[in-house]
C-alpha positions in Angstrom: -2.0 -36.7 -26.0 -2.0 -40.5 -25.4 -1.1 -40.5 -21.7 -2.6 -39.1 -18.5 -1.4 -38.9 -14.9 -3.0 -39.8 -11.6 -2.0 -39.9 -8.0 -2.7 -42.9 -5.9 -2.4 -43.7 -2.2 0.8 -45.7 -1.9 0.4 -46.5 1.8 -1.7 -45.5 4.7 -0.2 -42.6 6.6 0.8 -43.0 10.2 0.2 -39.6 11.8 0.8 -36.6 9.6 0.9 -37.8 5.9 4.2 -37.6 4.0 4.7 -37.1 0.3 5.9 -40.7 0.1 2.5 -41.9 1.1 1.4 -41.0 -2.4 2.6 -42.1 -5.9 2.3 -40.4 -9.3 1.4 -42.9 -12.0 1.1 -42.6 -15.8 -2.0 -44.1 -17.3 -3.5 -44.4 -20.8 -5.8 -41.6 -21.9 -9.3 -42.7 -21.1 -12.1 -42.7 -23.8 -15.7 -41.7 -23.1 -18.6 -43.9 -23.8 -22.3 -43.0 -24.3 -23.4 -40.5 -21.7 -19.8 -39.7 -20.7 -17.3 -37.0 -21.2 -13.5 -36.8 -21.2 -12.4 -34.0 -19.0 -9.2 -32.1 -18.6 -8.7 -31.2 -14.9 -7.9 -27.5 -14.3 -8.3 -27.1 -10.5 -8.2 -29.7 -7.8 -9.7 -28.9 -4.5 -7.7 -29.8 -1.4 -9.8 -30.2 1.8 -9.3 -31.5 5.3 -11.8 -34.4 4.9 -9.3 -36.1 2.6 -7.3 -37.1 5.7 -10.2 -39.2 6.9 -10.6 -40.9 3.6 -7.1 -42.4 3.7 -7.1 -43.4 7.4 -8.7 -46.8 6.9 -11.3 -46.0 9.6 -14.9 -46.6 8.6 -16.7 -43.4 8.0 -19.8 -41.9 6.3 -18.4 -42.7 2.8 -16.0 -45.3 1.4 -12.4 -44.6 2.0 -9.4 -44.6 -0.2 -7.3 -47.9 -0.1 -3.7 -48.2 -1.0 -3.5 -48.3 -4.8 -6.7 -46.3 -5.3 -6.7 -42.9 -6.9 -7.1 -40.1 -4.4 -10.6 -38.5 -4.3 -11.3 -34.9 -4.7 -13.6 -32.4 -6.2 -12.3 -30.6 -9.3 -13.1 -28.1 -12.0 -12.3 -29.2 -15.5 -13.0 -28.7 -19.2 -14.7 -31.0 -21.6 -12.2 -32.4 -24.2 -14.5 -35.0 -25.8 -18.2 -35.6 -25.2 -20.6 -38.4 -25.9 -23.2 -36.9 -23.5 -26.1 -34.7 -24.5 -25.8 -31.2 -23.1 -22.0 -31.2 -22.9 -19.6 -30.2 -25.7 -15.9 -29.7 -26.0 -14.8 -26.5 -24.3 -17.5 -26.6 -21.6 -16.4 -26.1 -18.0 -17.7 -28.4 -15.3 -17.3 -29.3 -11.6 -17.4 -32.8 -10.3 -15.6 -35.7 -8.5 -12.7 -36.0 -10.8 -10.0 -37.0 -8.2 -6.3 -36.5 -8.3 -5.9 -36.8 -12.1 -4.9 -34.9 -15.1 -7.7 -36.4 -17.2 -10.8 -38.5 -16.4 -13.9 -39.8 -17.9 -17.2 -39.3 -16.0 -20.9 -39.6 -16.7 -22.6 -36.3 -17.3 -25.1 -36.8 -14.4 -22.3 -36.3 -11.8 -21.1 -33.0 -13.3 -22.3 -29.4 -12.7 -21.9 -27.2 -15.8 -20.3 -23.8 -15.0 -20.7 -20.4 -16.5 -17.3 -18.6 -16.6 -19.0 -15.3 -17.2 -20.9 -15.5 -13.9 -17.9 -16.2 -11.6 -14.3 -17.4 -11.9 -14.4 -21.2 -12.5 -12.1 -21.8 -9.5 -14.9 -20.6 -7.2 -16.8 -23.8 -8.0 -14.4 -25.6 -5.7 -14.6 -22.9 -3.0 -17.1 -20.1 -2.2 -19.5 -21.4 -4.9 -18.9 -25.1 -4.2 -18.8 -27.5 -1.3 -17.0 -25.2 1.2 -19.4 -22.4 0.5 -22.4 -24.6 0.8 -21.0 -26.0 4.1 -20.8 -22.5 5.5 -24.2 -21.5 4.2 -26.3 -24.4 5.4 -24.4 -25.2 8.6 -24.7 -21.6 9.8 -28.1 -20.6 8.5 -30.0 -23.9 9.0 -28.3 -25.5 12.0 -27.1 -22.4 14.0 -29.9 -20.1 13.0 -28.1 -16.9 13.8 -30.1 -13.9 15.0 -29.2 -10.2 14.7 -27.1 -9.3 17.8 -25.8 -12.8 18.3 -22.1 -13.3 18.9 -20.8 -15.8 16.4 -17.3 -17.4 16.9 -15.8 -19.4 14.1 -12.5 -21.4 14.2 -10.2 -21.8 11.2 -11.6 -18.4 10.3 -9.2 -17.8 7.4 -9.9 -21.2 5.8 -12.2 -22.0 2.9 -15.3 -22.5 5.1 -14.5 -20.2 8.0 -14.0 -17.1 5.9 -17.5 -17.5 4.4 -19.2 -18.3 7.7 -18.1 -15.0 9.2 -19.3 -13.0 6.3 -22.7 -14.6 6.2 -23.0 -14.0 10.0 -22.2 -10.3 9.4 -25.0 -10.2 6.7 -27.3 -11.7 9.4 -26.4 -8.8 11.7 -24.2 -10.7 14.2 -21.0 -9.8 16.0 -18.3 -12.1 14.6 -15.1 -13.3 16.2 -12.7 -15.3 14.2 -10.1 -17.7 15.6 -7.1 -18.1 13.3 -3.4 -18.9 13.5 -1.0 -16.1 12.8 -1.1 -12.3 12.6 -1.6 -12.2 8.8 -4.6 -14.4 8.9 -6.1 -12.5 11.8 -5.6 -9.2 10.0 -7.2 -10.7 6.9 -10.4 -11.8 8.6 -10.7 -8.6 10.6 -9.6 -5.9 8.1 -10.6 -7.5 4.7 -13.5 -9.7 5.6 -15.0 -7.4 8.2 -15.0 -9.6 11.2 -15.4 -7.6 14.4 -12.5 -9.3 16.2 -9.8 -11.9 15.6 -8.0 -14.1 18.1 -4.6 -15.6 17.2 -4.6 -18.9 18.9 -0.9 -19.4 18.1 0.2 -16.2 19.8 -2.1 -16.0 22.8 -0.8 -17.6 26.0 -4.3 -17.5 27.5 -6.8 -18.3 24.8 -9.7 -18.1 27.2 -8.9 -14.6 28.3 -8.3 -13.5 24.7 -11.7 -14.9 23.7 -13.4 -13.2 26.6 -11.9 -9.9 25.6 -13.1 -10.4 22.0 -16.6 -11.7 23.0 -17.3 -10.1 26.5 -20.9 -11.1 26.5 -20.3 -14.7 25.7 -20.8 -17.0 22.7 -24.3 -17.5 21.1 -23.1 -19.5 18.1 -19.9 -21.5 17.7 -19.0 -22.8 14.3 -16.3 -25.4 15.0 -13.9 -26.4 12.3 -11.1 -27.7 14.5 -12.2 -29.5 17.7 -9.6 -30.1 20.4 -8.4 -27.4 22.9 -10.0 -24.6 20.9 -13.4 -26.3 21.1 -12.9 -26.8 24.9 -12.1 -23.2 25.4 -15.0 -21.8 23.5 -17.4 -24.2 25.3 -16.5 -22.5 28.6 -18.0 -19.3 27.3 -21.3 -20.3 25.7 -24.4 -18.4 26.6 -28.0 -19.4 27.2 -29.5 -21.3 24.2 -26.2 -21.4 22.4 -25.9 -23.3 19.2 -22.7 -25.2 18.3 -22.2 -26.9 15.0 -19.3 -29.4 14.6 -18.2 -29.1 11.0 -14.7 -30.4 11.3 -12.2 -31.7 13.9 -8.9 -31.1 12.0 -6.9 -30.9 15.2 -7.4 -34.7 15.6 -7.2 -35.9 12.0 -3.6 -37.1 12.3 -4.1 -39.0 15.6 -2.9 -42.5 15.4 -5.3 -45.4 15.9 -6.1 -45.6 19.6 -5.3 -41.9 20.3 -8.5 -40.4 21.5 -9.6 -36.8 21.6 -9.8 -36.5 25.4 -10.9 -33.2 27.0 -13.3 -31.8 29.5 -16.8 -33.2 29.5 -19.1 -30.3 28.6 -22.5 -31.9 29.4 -23.1 -29.7 32.4 -22.5 -26.5 30.4 -24.9 -27.8 27.7 -27.5 -28.6 30.3 -27.3 -25.3 32.3 -27.3 -23.2 29.2 -29.9 -25.3 27.4 -27.4 -25.3 24.5 -27.5 -27.5 21.4 -24.5 -29.1 19.7 -24.9 -30.8 16.3 -22.7 -32.5 13.7 -22.9 -31.4 10.1 -22.3 -33.1 6.7 -22.9 -31.0 3.7 -24.0 -34.1 1.7 -27.3 -34.0 3.6 -28.1 -30.8 1.7 -27.3 -31.8 -1.9 -30.9 -31.4 -2.8 -30.8 -27.8 -1.7 -27.6 -26.8 -3.5 -29.4 -24.8 -6.2 -31.0 -22.6 -3.5 -27.7 -22.0 -1.7 -25.6 -21.4 -4.8 -28.1 -18.9 -6.1 -28.0 -16.8 -3.0 -24.2 -17.1 -2.5 -23.6 -16.2 -6.1 -25.7 -13.0 -5.6 -23.7 -12.1 -2.5 -20.4 -12.6 -4.3 -21.5 -10.5 -7.3 -22.7 -7.8 -4.9 -19.3 -7.8 -3.1 -20.9 -8.8 0.2 -19.0 -12.1 0.2 -15.2 -11.9 -0.5 -12.9 -14.9 -0.7 -9.2 -15.8 -0.9 -7.7 -18.7 -2.8 -4.3 -20.3 -2.1 -3.2 -21.9 -5.4 -0.2 -24.2 -6.0 0.9 -25.3 -9.5 1.1 -28.9 -10.7 -0.7 -32.1 -10.0 2.5 -33.5 -8.3 2.1 -30.8 -5.6 -1.2 -32.2 -4.4 0.3 -34.3 -1.5 2.3 -31.3 -0.3 -0.8 -29.1 -0.5 -2.8 -31.6 1.6 -0.1 -31.7 4.2 -0.1 -27.9 4.2 -3.8 -27.8 4.9 -3.5 -30.3 7.7 -0.7 -28.1 9.2 -2.8 -25.0 8.9 -0.4 -23.4 6.4 -3.0 -22.6 3.7 -4.3 -19.1 3.6 -7.8 -19.3 2.1 -9.2 -22.0 -0.1 -6.4 -24.4 -1.1 -6.4 -25.4 -4.8 -4.0 -27.2 -7.1 -3.9 -25.8 -10.6 -3.4 -29.0 -12.6 -3.8 -27.5 -16.1 -4.1 -24.2 -17.8 -7.1 -22.0 -17.0 -8.2 -20.4 -20.3 -10.5 -18.0 -18.5 -7.7 -16.2 -16.7 
């Protein structure tokens, strides 16, 4: 094969991204140099953070400019290697981006064992989303047995793991999700104690009160906005709130703020703590988290759901779906054949 494909940002989105904001381009097949490997992308991870990368607003990492290849974590297979420790056929995870093939240095790649877990999990429960759930909940929120833990976007890649770890810690877990199917999934399949359908409830505060009558000790916030405001009205003494994502505001246009009630009085009276979280701060502790999470997955204590679409060209639609809350579980794009399935 002499040609590869990649998807670049064609123009900055205004509000919700459109498929035409992206462009598929053919490119020459790259060649590895010393210390590098040519990779065939199998799975592309689609995550909410990608909206921020294309916004043009300064953030914690460099964004994607028009003409740049879209960023993204991927699972791939080594086609050709000039790096010690990697050989053709090996499976790896790393920052491959929206491409069919890419050359990367070996030091940015994590080698995978397909006998230990499906390779797709390296983009989900045993990857960045899983590590986000693990460290944000256990390190930042420090759940205690008997706590009531509320998690928004509960059926998503991070939320589904957060609730299960909280159950392992002996907590009562309430998931907030959109739609009856998602609520049934987190309650009946993942073992959450209760689920609140924010799309169906006319009074979200009353529904949350019924699901968590003693108030909220830990809130794992993936969405921000009105759901955040509602949960904050029901926090308890010494509550811990972690802000992991604010997806409800990601498509705001420049100048559109996230205006809601000021919660400082509630934080003061309840001596509560609210903290932002970026998983990159925990990269040095990934081996610890991955080892423990892999054991829980193997034991059946952590379950997961993947939402897989076929074809690199579908990546823009998949991202739009995530931003609209249409995904059910961890969103992945299968770019190439998975020989392990």
